[in-house]
SERO-4910 file (N, C-alpha, C, O; in steps of 0.05 Angstrom, whole numbers):
BEGIN
 pado doro    nc1    nc2    nc3   cac1   cac2   cac3    cc1    cc2    cc3    oc1    oc2    oc3
  Met    A   4582   2837   1447   4562   2858   1447   4570   2880   1466   4579   2874   1488
  Pro    A   4567   2905   1457   4575   2928   1475   4554   2934   1497   4560   2949   1515
  Leu    A   4530   2922   1494   4509   2928   1514   4510   2908   1536   4513   2884   1532
  Thr    A   4506   2918   1561   4504   2901   1585   4477   2907   1598   4473   2930   1608
  Leu    A   4459   2888   1598   4432   2893   1608   4431   2890   1639   4442   2871   1650
  Asp    A   4418   2910   1651   4415   2910   1680   4385   2909   1687   4368   2912   1669
  Val    A   4379   2905   1713   4351   2903   1721   4336   2929   1715   4313   2929   1708
  Ser    A   4350   2952   1718   4338   2978   1714   4343   2990   1687   4337   3014   1682
  Ser    A   4354   2975   1668   4360   2985   1641   4335   2992   1626   4314   2979   1630
  Thr    A   4337   3012   1609   4314   3021   1592   4319   3014   1562   4303   3023   1545
  Phe    A   4340   2998   1557   4346   2992   1528   4343   2962   1523   4358   2951   1508
  Tyr    A   4323   2950   1535   4319   2921   1530   4314   2916   1501   4323   2896   1490
  Gly    A   4299   2934   1487   4294   2929   1459   4319   2928   1442   4321   2911   1424
  Arg    A   4338   2946   1448   4364   2945   1433   4380   2920   1439   4392   2909   1422
  Trp    A   4379   2912   1465   4393   2887   1472   4381   2863   1458   4395   2846   1448
  Phe    A   4355   2863   1457   4340   2841   1443   4349   2839   1414   4355   2818   1404
  Glu    A   4349   2862   1400   4356   2862   1372   4385   2855   1368   4392   2841   1349
  Ser    A   4403   2866   1385   4432   2861   1382   4438   2831   1386   4454   2820   1371
  Leu    A   4426   2819   1406   4432   2791   1410   4421   2773   1388   4433   2753   1381
  Leu    A   4398   2781   1377   4387   2766   1354   4406   2768   1330   4409   2748   1316
  His    A   4419   2791   1326   4438   2793   1304   4462   2775   1309   4472   2763   1290
  Val    A   4471   2773   1334   4494   2756   1339   4488   2727   1334   4503   2713   1320
  Val    A   4465   2717   1345   4459   2688   1341   4451   2682   1312   4455   2660   1302
  Gly    A   4439   2703   1299   4432   2699   1271   4456   2697   1253   4455   2684   1232
  Arg    A   4478   2709   1261   4503   2707   1245   4512   2679   1242   4525   2671   1223
  Tyr    A   4506   2662   1262   4515   2634   1262   4491   2615   1259   4493   2591   1264
  Ser    A   4468   2626   1251   4444   2610   1246   4436   2595   1271   4428   2572   1270
  Leu    A   4437   2609   1294   4429   2596   1319   4405   2609   1332   4399   2605   1355
  Glu    A   4390   2625   1316   4367   2639   1327   4345   2620   1338   4329   2627   1354
  Ser    A   4344   2595   1328   4324   2576   1338   4328   2569   1367   4310   2560   1380
  His    A   4352   2573   1378   4358   2567   1406   4344   2587   1425   4341   2582   1448
  Val    A   4337   2611   1414   4323   2630   1431   4295   2636   1422   4279   2646   1438
  Leu    A   4288   2628   1398   4261   2634   1388   4243   2610   1386   4219   2613   1382
  Ser    A   4254   2586   1388   4238   2562   1385   4238   2546   1410   4258   2545   1425
  Asp    A   4215   2533   1416   4213   2515   1439   4222   2487   1433   4222   2470   1452
  Val    A   4229   2481   1409   4238   2454   1401   4267   2450   1412   4284   2467   1407
  Thr    A   4271   2429   1426   4297   2422   1437   4306   2395   1427   4290   2379   1417
  Ala    A   4332   2390   1428   4343   2364   1420   4365   2357   1440   4389   2357   1433
  Pro    A   4358   2350   1464   4378   2345   1485   4395   2320   1479   4416   2316   1492
  Thr    A   4386   2303   1461   4401   2279   1454   4422   2284   1432   4438   2266   1426
  Ser    A   4421   2308   1421   4440   2314   1399   4464   2329   1411   4461   2351   1422
  Pro    A   4488   2318   1409   4512   2332   1420   4516   2359   1407   4524   2378   1421
  Asp    A   4511   2361   1381   4515   2387   1367   4496   2408   1378   4503   2431   1383
  Trp    A   4471   2400   1382   4451   2419   1392   4458   2428   1420   4456   2451   1427
  Val    A   4466   2409   1437   4474   2415   1465   4498   2434   1465   4498   2453   1481
  Arg    A   4517   2429   1448   4541   2446   1447   4534   2474   1438   4543   2494   1450
  Met    A   4517   2477   1417   4510   2503   1408   4492   2518   1428   4493   2543   1430
  Asp    A   4475   2503   1442   4459   2515   1463   4476   2526   1485   4470   2547   1497
  Cys    A   4497   2512   1492   4516   2523   1512   4529   2549   1503   4533   2567   1519
  Val    A   4536   2550   1477   4548   2575   1466   4528   2598   1469   4536   2620   1477
  Val    A   4503   2594   1461   4483   2616   1463   4479   2624   1492   4476   2648   1498
  Arg    A   4477   2605   1510   4474   2612   1539   4497   2628   1549   4494   2646   1565
  Thr    A   4521   2622   1539   4545   2637   1547   4543   2666   1537   4549   2685   1552
  Trp    A   4533   2670   1513   4529   2697   1502   4509   2712   1519   4512   2736   1525
  Ile    A   4487   2699   1525   4466   2712   1541   4477   2721   1569   4473   2743   1577
  Thr    A   4490   2702   1582   4500   2708   1609   4522   2730   1608   4524   2746   1627
  Gly    A   4537   2731   1587   4558   2751   1584   4548   2779   1578   4564   2798   1579
  Thr    A   4523   2782   1572   4512   2809   1565   4492   2819   1586   4478   2839   1581
  Ile    A   4491   2806   1609   4474   2816   1631   4491   2818   1656   4511   2805   1659
  Thr    A   4482   2835   1674   4496   2839   1699   4492   2816   1718   4474   2799   1715
  Asp    A   4509   2815   1739   4506   2793   1759   4479   2794   1773   4466   2774   1779
  Ala    A   4469   2819   1779   4444   2822   1793   4421   2811   1776   4403   2798   1787
  Leu    A   4421   2816   1750   4400   2805   1733   4404   2775   1729   4384   2760   1728
  Ala    A   4428   2766   1727   4433   2737   1724   4423   2721   1748   4412   2699   1745
  Asp    A   4427   2733   1772   4417   2719   1796   4386   2716   1796   4376   2698   1809
  Thr    A   4373   2733   1781   4344   2733   1780   4333   2714   1759   4313   2700   1763
  Val    A   4346   2712   1736   4334   2698   1713   4349   2673   1705   4337   2656   1691
  Ile    A   4373   2669   1714   4389   2645   1706   4386   2623   1727   4391   2628   1751
  Glu    A   4379   2600   1719   4377   2577   1736   4394   2554   1725   4397   2551   1701
  Pro    A   4406   2538   1743   4422   2515   1733   4405   2496   1716   4382   2490   1723
  Gly    A   4416   2488   1694   4402   2469   1676   4384   2482   1656   4372   2469   1640
  Asn    A   4381   2509   1657   4364   2523   1638   4376   2521   1610   4400   2521   1606
  Thr    A   4358   2520   1591   4367   2522   1563   4369   2552   1556   4360   2569   1571
  Ala    A   4380   2557   1532   4382   2585   1523   4354   2597   1520   4350   2620   1526
  Arg    A   4335   2581   1510   4307   2591   1507   4295   2597   1534   4281   2618   1536
  Thr    A   4299   2581   1554   4288   2587   1581   4299   2613   1592   4284   2629   1603
  Ser    A   4325   2617   1590   4337   2642   1600   4327   2665   1584   4322   2687   1595
  Trp    A   4324   2662   1558   4314   2684   1541   4286   2692   1550   4280   2716   1552
  Leu    A   4268   2673   1555   4241   2679   1563   4240   2692   1591   4223   2709   1597
  Ala    A   4258   2683   1609   4259   2695   1636   4267   2724   1635   4257   2740   1650
  Ile    A   4286   2731   1618   4295   2759   1615   4272   2775   1603   4267   2798   1611
  Glu    A   4258   2764   1583   4236   2778   1571   4214   2784   1592   4202   2805   1592
  Ser    A   4208   2764   1608   4188   2768   1629   4197   2789   1649   4180   2804   1660
  Gln    A   4223   2791   1655   4233   2811   1673   4227   2840   1663   4221   2857   1679
  Phe    A   4229   2844   1637   4225   2871   1627   4198   2876   1614   4190   2899   1610
  Arg    A   4183   2855   1608   4157   2859   1596   4134   2848   1613   4111   2849   1605
  Gly    A   4141   2837   1637   4120   2828   1655   4105   2852   1667   4116   2874   1669
  Asn    A   4081   2848   1675   4064   2869   1686   4064   2893   1666   4068   2916   1674
  Arg    A   4060   2887   1642   4063   2907   1620   4047   2932   1624   4057   2954   1621
  Glu    A   4022   2929   1631   4005   2952   1634   4014   2971   1656   4014   2995   1653
  Thr    A   4020   2959   1679   4029   2976   1702   4055   2990   1696   4058   3014   1701
  Arg    A   4074   2976   1684   4099   2988   1677   4096   3010   1657   4109   3031   1658
  Ala    A   4079   3005   1637   4074   3025   1617   4061   3050   1628   4067   3073   1620
  Leu    A   4043   3047   1648   4030   3069   1660   4050   3088   1674   4049   3112   1671
  His    A   4067   3076   1690   4087   3092   1705   4108   3104   1686   4116   3127   1690
  Leu    A   4116   3089   1666   4137   3100   1648   4125   3122   1631   4139   3141   1625
  Asp    A   4100   3119   1623   4088   3141   1607   4086   3167   1622   4090   3188   1611
  Ala    A   4079   3165   1648   4078   3189   1665   4105   3201   1668   4108   3226   1667
  Glu    A   4126   3185   1672   4153   3196   1674   4162   3209   1648   4175   3230   1648
  Phe    A   4155   3196   1626   4162   3207   1599   4150   3234   1594   4163   3252   1585
  Arg    A   4125   3238   1600   4111   3263   1594   4118   3285   1614   4113   3309   1608
  Asn    A   4128   3279   1637   4136   3299   1657   4166   3304   1658   4176   3318   1675
  Phe    A   4181   3292   1640   4210   3294   1640   4218   3322   1630   4208   3332   1610
  Lys    A   4236   3335   1645   4246   3362   1639   4276   3362   1635   4290   3345   1646
  Gln    A   4286   3381   1620   4314   3383   1615   4330   3391   1640   4351   3379   1646
  Gly    A   4320   3411   1654   4335   3421   1677   4362   3432   1669   4364   3448   1651
  Asp    A   4383   3423   1683   4410   3432   1677   4426   3413   1660   4450   3415   1658
  Gln    A   4412   3393   1647   4426   3374   1630   4432   3387   1603   4418   3405   1594
  Asp    A   4453   3377   1590   4459   3387   1563   4440   3373   1544   4426   3354   1551
  Ile    A   4439   3382   1519   4420   3373   1499   4425   3343   1493   4406   3328   1490
  Thr    A   4450   3335   1491   4456   3307   1485   4444   3288   1506   4431   3268   1499
  Thr    A   4449   3294   1531   4439   3277   1553   4409   3277   1554   4396   3257   1558
  Tyr    A   4398   3301   1551   4368   3304   1552   4355   3287   1530   4336   3273   1536
  Cys    A   4365   3290   1506   4353   3275   1484   4357   3245   1487   4339   3229   1480
  Arg    A   4380   3237   1497   4385   3208   1500   4366   3196   1520   4355   3174   1515
  Lys    A   4362   3209   1543   4344   3198   1563   4315   3197   1553   4300   3178   1558
  Leu    A   4307   3219   1539   4280   3220   1529   4275   3198   1508   4254   3185   1508
  Lys    A   4294   3194   1491   4291   3173   1470   4291   3145   1483   4277   3127   1474
  Gly    A   4307   3142   1505   4307   3116   1519   4280   3109   1531   4272   3086   1530
  Met    A   4266   3129   1542   4239   3125   1552   4220   3117   1530   4203   3099   1534
  Ala    A   4222   3131   1507   4205   3124   1485   4210   3095   1475   4191   3081   1469
  Asp    A   4235   3087   1474   4241   3059   1466   4230   3039   1486   4221   3018   1478
  Ala    A   4232   3046   1512   4222   3028   1532   4192   3025   1530   4181   3003   1534
  Leu    A   4178   3046   1524   4149   3045   1520   4142   3028   1495   4123   3013   1495
  Arg    A   4159   3030   1475   4154   3014   1451   4157   2984   1458   4143   2967   1448
  Asp    A   4177   2977   1475   4181   2950   1483   4157   2939   1499   4153   2915   1500
  Leu    A   4142   2957   1512   4118   2949   1527   4093   2951   1510   4071   2952   1520
  Asp    A   4097   2952   1484   4075   2953   1464   4059   2979   1467   4035   2980   1462
  Glu    A   4073   3001   1475   4061   3027   1476   4079   3046   1460   4092   3064   1472
  Pro    A   4079   3043   1434   4098   3059   1418   4091   3089   1419   4068   3097   1420
  Val    A   4112   3106   1418   4109   3135   1419   4114   3145   1391   4135   3139   1379
  Gln    A   4095   3159   1380   4099   3171   1353   4121   3192   1353   4126   3205   1373
  Asp    A   4135   3194   1330   4157   3213   1328   4148   3242   1334   4162   3257   1347
  Arg    A   4124   3249   1324   4114   3276   1329   4109   3281   1359   4115   3302   1370
  Thr    A   4099   3260   1373   4095   3263   1402   4121   3265   1416   4124   3280   1436
  Leu    A   4141   3250   1407   4168   3252   1419   4179   3280   1416   4191   3291   1435
  Val    A   4176   3292   1393   4187   3320   1388   4172   3340   1405   4184   3358   1417
  Leu    A   4146   3337   1407   4130   3356   1423   4138   3354   1453   4141   3375   1466
  Asn    A   4143   3330   1462   4151   3327   1490   4180   3337   1494   4187   3348   1515
  Leu    A   4196   3334   1474   4223   3345   1474   4223   3376   1477   4238   3387   1494
  Leu    A   4207   3389   1461   4206   3418   1462   4192   3428   1487   4200   3449   1498
  Arg    A   4173   3414   1497   4159   3423   1521   4177   3422   1546   4174   3438   1564
  Gly    A   4196   3404   1546   4213   3401   1570   4239   3417   1569   4255   3416   1588
  Leu    A   4243   3433   1548   4267   3449   1546   4268   3471   1568   4247   3480   1577
  Asn    A   4292   3478   1577   4294   3499   1596   4293   3527   1583   4291   3528   1558
  Gly    A   4293   3548   1598   4287   3574   1587   4308   3584   1567   4301   3601   1551
  Arg    A   4332   3574   1567   4352   3583   1548   4345   3577   1519   4354   3591   1501
  Phe    A   4329   3556   1516   4323   3547   1488   4294   3554   1481   4282   3542   1463
  Glu    A   4283   3574   1494   4255   3581   1489   4251   3591   1460   4232   3584   1447
  Ala    A   4269   3608   1450   4267   3619   1423   4268   3597   1402   4251   3596   1384
  Ile    A   4288   3580   1404   4291   3559   1384   4268   3539   1386   4260   3527   1366
  Gly    A   4258   3535   1410   4235   3517   1414   4210   3527   1400   4196   3512   1386
  Leu    A   4205   3553   1402   4182   3565   1388   4185   3563   1357   4166   3558   1343
  His    A   4210   3567   1349   4216   3565   1320   4210   3537   1309   4199   3533   1288
  Leu    A   4219   3517   1325   4215   3489   1316   4185   3481   1317   4176   3466   1300
  Cys    A   4171   3491   1336   4142   3485   1338   4127   3496   1314   4107   3483   1305
  Arg    A   4136   3518   1303   4121   3530   1280   4133   3522   1253   4125   3533   1233
  Gly    A   4150   3502   1254   4163   3494   1228   4143   3479   1210   4126   3464   1220
  His    A   4146   3484   1185   4130   3470   1164   4149   3460   1143   4161   3475   1129
  Pro    A   4151   3433   1140   4137   3413   1156   4148   3410   1184   4170   3420   1190
  Phe    A   4133   3397   1201   4141   3394   1229   4167   3377   1230   4168   3356   1216
  Pro    A   4187   3385   1246   4213   3371   1245   4210   3343   1257   4194   3338   1275
  Thr    A   4228   3325   1248   4230   3299   1261   4247   3301   1286   4258   3323   1292
  Phe    A   4248   3280   1301   4264   3281   1326   4293   3286   1320   4306   3301   1334
  Leu    A   4304   3273   1299   4332   3277   1293   4338   3306   1284   4358   3318   1292
  Gln    A   4319   3317   1268   4323   3345   1260   4322   3365   1283   4338   3383   1285
  Ala    A   4302   3360   1301   4300   3378   1324   4324   3376   1342   4334   3396   1352
  Arg    A   4334   3351   1346   4358   3348   1363   4382   3362   1350   4398   3375   1365
  Asn    A   4386   3359   1324   4408   3372   1311   4407   3403   1313   4427   3416   1318
  Asp    A   4383   3414   1310   4380   3443   1313   4386   3452   1341   4398   3473   1345
  Leu    A   4377   3437   1361   4382   3444   1388   4412   3442   1395   4422   3458   1410
  Leu    A   4425   3422   1384   4454   3419   1388   4469   3443   1376   4488   3453   1388
  Leu    A   4461   3452   1353   4473   3475   1340   4469   3500   1357   4487   3516   1360
  Glu    A   4445   3503   1367   4439   3526   1384   4456   3525   1410   4466   3546   1419
  Glu    A   4460   3502   1421   4476   3499   1445   4505   3506   1439   4518   3519   1456
  Leu    A   4516   3498   1416   4543   3505   1409   4546   3535   1405   4567   3546   1413
  Asn    A   4526   3548   1393   4528   3577   1390   4528   3591   1417   4542   3611   1421
  Met    A   4512   3581   1436   4512   3593   1463   4539   3591   1476   4548   3609   1489
  Glu    A   4551   3567   1474   4577   3563   1486   4599   3580   1473   4618   3588   1486
  Ala    A   4596   3585   1447   4616   3601   1433   4614   3630   1440   4635   3644   1441
  Thr    A   4590   3640   1444   4586   3669   1449   4589   3675   1479   4593   3699   1486
  Ala    A   4587   3656   1496   4588   3661   1525   4615   3672   1534   4616   3692   1548
  Pro    A   4639   3661   1525   4664   3672   1534   4669   3701   1523   4680   3717   1538
  Ala    A   4660   3706   1498   4663   3733   1487   4647   3754   1503   4657   3776   1508
  Thr    A   4623   3746   1511   4607   3765   1527   4619   3770   1554   4619   3792   1564
  Ala    A   4629   3748   1566   4642   3752   1593   4667   3769   1591   4671   3786   1609
  Leu    A   4683   3767   1569   4707   3783   1566   4699   3812   1561   4713   3829   1573
  Thr    A   4679   3818   1545   4670   3845   1541   4661   3858   1567   4667   3881   1572
  Thr    A   4646   3844   1582   4636   3854   1607   4659   3860   1626   4658   3881   1640
  Thr    A   4679   3843   1627   4702   3847   1645   4718   3871   1636   4729   3885   1653
  Thr    A   4721   3875   1609   4738   3896   1599   4725   3924   1603   4739   3943   1610
  Thr    A   4699   3926   1598   4686   3952   1599   4676   3959   1627   4668   3982   1631
  Ala    A   4676   3941   1645   4666   3948   1672   4684   3968   1685   4708   3963   1686
  Pro    A   4674   3990   1697   4691   4009   1710   4703   3997   1735   4690   3982   1750
  Ser    A   4728   4005   1740   4742   3996   1764   4735   4014   1787   4743   4037   1787
  Thr    A   4721   4004   1806   4713   4020   1829   4726   4009   1854   4723   3986   1861
  Val    A   4741   4027   1867   4754   4019   1891   4739   4032   1914   4737   4056   1916
  Leu    A   4729   4015   1931   4714   4025   1954   4733   4033   1976   4749   4016   1985
  Arg    A   4731   4057   1985   4747   4066   2007   4730   4071   2032   4706   4079   2029
  Pro    A   4741   4065   2055   4724   4070   2079   4720   4100   2083   4738   4116   2077
  Pro    A   4697   4108   2092   4691   4136   2096   4710   4148   2117   4715   4136   2138
  Ser    A   4720   4172   2111   4738   4185   2129   4723   4199   2151   4700   4208   2148
  Ala    A   4736   4200   2174   4723   4212   2198   4721   4242   2194   4740   4254   2183
  Pro    A   4700   4255   2202   4697   4284   2199   4718   4298   2216   4726   4290   2238
  Thr    A   4728   4320   2204   4750   4336   2216   4737   4356   2235   4721   4373   2227
  Val    A   4745   4355   2260   4735   4373   2281   4757   4393   2288   4778   4384   2297
  Pro    A   4753   4418   2284   4774   4438   2291   4781   4437   2320   4763   4436   2337
  Ser    A   4806   4437   2325   4815   4435   2353   4819   4463   2364   4829   4481   2351
  Ala    A   4812   4466   2389   4814   4492   2403   4841   4494   2417   4846   4514   2430
  Ala    A   4857   4473   2416   4883   4473   2430   4901   4495   2421   4913   4508   2439
  Pro    A   4905   4501   2395   4923   4523   2387   4914   4550   2398   4931   4566   2406
  Ala    A   4888   4555   2397   4879   4581   2407   4884   4584   2437   4892   4606   2446
  Gln    A   4880   4563   2452   4885   4564   2480   4915   4568   2485   4923   4583   2504
  Gln    A   4931   4555   2469   4960   4559   2473   4968   4587   2466   4985   4598   2480
  Arg    A   4956   4600   2446   4962   4628   2439   4954   4646   2462   4968   4665   2468
  Gln    A   4931   4641   2474   4922   4658   2496   4939   4656   2521   4943   4675   2535
  Gln    A   4949   4631   2526   4965   4627   2550   4994   4631   2546   5010   4628   2565
  Ala    A   5003   4637   2522   5031   4640   2517   5042   4665   2531   5029   4686   2529
  Pro    A   5064   4664   2547   5075   4687   2561   5087   4708   2541   5095   4701   2519
  Pro    A   5087   4733   2549   5099   4754   2531   5128   4750   2527   5143   4741   2545
  Gln    A   5137   4755   2503   5165   4752   2496   5182   4775   2507   5173   4798   2506
  Pro    A   5205   4769   2518   5223   4791   2527   5233   4809   2505   5235   4800   2482
  Phe    A   5238   4834   2512   5248   4854   2493   5276   4847   2483   5294   4843   2499
  Asn    A   5279   4846   2458   5305   4839   2446   5320   4864   2440   5313   4879   2421
  Ser    A   5340   4870   2456   5355   4895   2452   5372   4895   2428   5380   4916   2417
  Gly    A   5377   4870   2418   5393   4869   2393   5377   4871   2368   5387   4866   2346
  Gly    A   5352   4877   2371   5335   4877   2347   5336   4903   2333   5353   4920   2338
  Trp    A   5316   4906   2316   5315   4930   2299   5310   4955   2315   5322   4976   2309
  Gly    A   5293   4953   2336   5288   4977   2352   5312   4986   2368   5316   5010   2372
  Gly    A   5328   4967   2378   5352   4975   2393   5372   4990   2377   5384   5009   2387
  Lys    A   5376   4982   2353   5395   4996   2335   5385   5024   2330   5402   5042   2329
  Arg    A   5360   5028   2326   5350   5055   2321   5355   5073   2345   5361   5097   2342
  Thr    A   5352   5062   2369   5357   5079   2393   5386   5087   2395   5392   5109   2402
  Gln    A   5404   5068   2389   5432   5075   2390   5439   5096   2369   5455   5114   2375
  Arg    A   5428   5095   2345   5434   5115   2326   5423   5142   2335   5434   5163   2329
  Gly    A   5400   5140   2349   5390   5166   2359   5408   5178   2379   5411   5203   2380
  Lys    A   5420   5162   2397   5439   5173   2417   5463   5185   2404   5472   5206   2412
  Arg    A   5473   5170   2383   5497   5182   2370   5490   5208   2356   5506   5226   2355
  Gly    A   5466   5209   2345   5459   5235   2332   5455   5257   2352   5462   5280   2346
  Gly    A   5445   5251   2375   5440   5271   2395   5466   5282   2406   5469   5305   2413
  Gly    A   5486   5264   2408   5512   5273   2419   5527   5291   2401   5543   5307   2410
  Gly    A   5523   5289   2375   5538   5305   2355   5528   5333   2354   5544   5352   2348
  Arg    A   5503   5337   2360   5492   5365   2358   5492   5377   2387   5485   5363   2407
  Gly    A   5498   5401   2388   5496   5416   2414   5469   5427   2417   5453   5426   2399
  Pro    A   5464   5439   2440   5439   5452   2444   5436   5477   2427   5455   5492   2423
  Val    A   5413   5481   2417   5408   5504   2399   5405   5529   2416   5388   5530   2434
  Asn    A   5419   5549   2409   5418   5574   2423   5397   5591   2410   5401   5600   2387
  Thr    A   5376   5596   2424   5354   5611   2413   5354   5641   2422   5337   5657   2415
  Ser    A   5374   5647   2437   5375   5675   2446   5386   5693   2424   5399   5684   2406
  Gly    A   5380   5716   2426   5388   5736   2405   5417   5740   2407   5429   5756   2392
***
């Protein structure tokens, strides 16, 4: 059997049915469903040991320490496990029903959310408090997170009202569509976003008075005799030497 029952497991009903299928395949269901024993029959004792081995192999050590006693028959172990999960039925059903109706999706994916919710409904059924499929769907839709608000409203208004399997399939499809469109949206946002480089503000430029002070304090430049003015003076001297004094007398 692929199921391993623990003290805190919520799938006792499935374990119960699966083990019945196994023992029924070999026509040994009387070893767990009937109080009639035949301890003097070697065949009965041998088959009862086989069923006890199957039971012990499908429960955890913690549960086995609680329900398995030396010398127990398969029927005794079977009833002890049943009492572990169905004892104090009313109190257990009260607490489980409150947990079931207040269960929210949070950040869980749809598969995990539906599996846990369905497990609570199955556990309530094992406590003789079956949950109707319509109630299960309503609780499923009520606990969805905000991302599935639109599809939740659509399912609530469906005619006919969807079954749990139909609602789960529609929610899974919506989740796949969200995952498919999320990368494209992120890529578009990254491509079209303007590239802004933040630069630190530059310090205000204050005109310096140092050059003006230097110009005021600069000493006068000496006269350059080799400059343009000096050459003009020399040409003037040469011109004056060529001409004599003008005789203005009659």
